[in-house]
N, C-alpha and C positions, 0 to 999 in steps of 0.2 A: 489769489485762492477765491475758489466761487464760495457763498453763503449759500449755504441750502435754509429754504424754511420750508417748514412741512406744512403741509396746505389743514392739516388738523390742530393745530393751533391760530391758526389764521395768521402769519406773520410776515404773510409779503407784504405787505402795506410798508413795514421796516431795510428790506432790504437796500429802497433806499437817502434811507436815512445812516446809513452804518458805512462807515469807514474801518476796515478788518485789517489791523496791522499787525503784520509777521516775524518778529524782532527782538532783537536782545532788553528790558526793559529797559535798562540804565541808558541805554542809541535810541533808543526806542521814541519813548517819551522828551530826553532834549532833541530829538528830526523835529516833533510835528506840532510838540505844544500851544510850539508858535502860531502857525499854522492850521490848525482842524479849528472849530469851535471845542468850548472846552466841553472834558470828556464826563461823561455823569453817573459811567461803566464800566467798574476792572477787572477782569476776569483774569486771578493768576493760576499760569498755569508753566512755570516754569520745573525749577529747580527741584530737585521733591524732598529738602532736607529743608532739617529746620528751620540751620541760617538762613541757606537758601529762600527760604520767603521771608526770614525776618528783613534781609537785605533786601528783599523784593518793597516789600511794607516801608521801609522806608524812605525805597525810592519815590515811589510813589504815595506819601504823606503828604510831605510838601504843598500836594495839587485838592488835594481833597476837597472838598466841600460840605453842605448842610444840604440832607440829603442822593447822596449818591450814596451809589451799590460797591460792596464788592464784596467779587464771588471766588473764592475758593475751589479749587479742584483737588479730585484725585485724597478727598478725608483719607480713603483710608489706613492708608504713607501715613506714620507713627511722628516720623517726628514732623509733617505734614499738622497733624492736631494738634502733637502740642506746640509749633509758632503761635497754630491761629487762635490757641489755651494764652498763652501773653499778650498777644495786639488784643485780643478779648478784654485781660483782665489789666493791660495794661495803658488801656486808651479810654475814655469815660469819651469820649463822642460817639463814640460805640455801643447806643443805646441797645441796640434789639441784636439777634441772627440766630438763621433754620437754618438747619442739616438737611437736607436730602438727600434720600438715593435712591432707586425706582433703573427699571426698563430702558429709563434714555439714559440716563447716567449711575451707570450702577456700583461705580467706585467714589462716590457721594459726595456731595457742593454743598460746601458753609456759605449760606448770602449771611454779610453786614453790612448793616445799613447806618452811613455814619452822621451821626448828628447836630 
């Protein structure tokens, strides 16, 4: 897929440094984790149920290091809200998180900072 970077944000230089992988998380991470540089940004937009988000978290948690960023998409969905609360409450490594909503992401994002 093509990655589009809006010029108003000045992100065009990042396009050369991003590897976009679209796959099932469990299959995808196993295929690429040893082939690419260690990822530091995880964007979770998959199964929109509480158990689905918790399963995605369990899949990526072993790969997280200090200063990694995890983005949970579609925070307006109650299953995702519940799962993210569970993750934050049970993960002392997440010291800070922020919720965003707006024109570019009306369904809400939560950005969690792993420390």
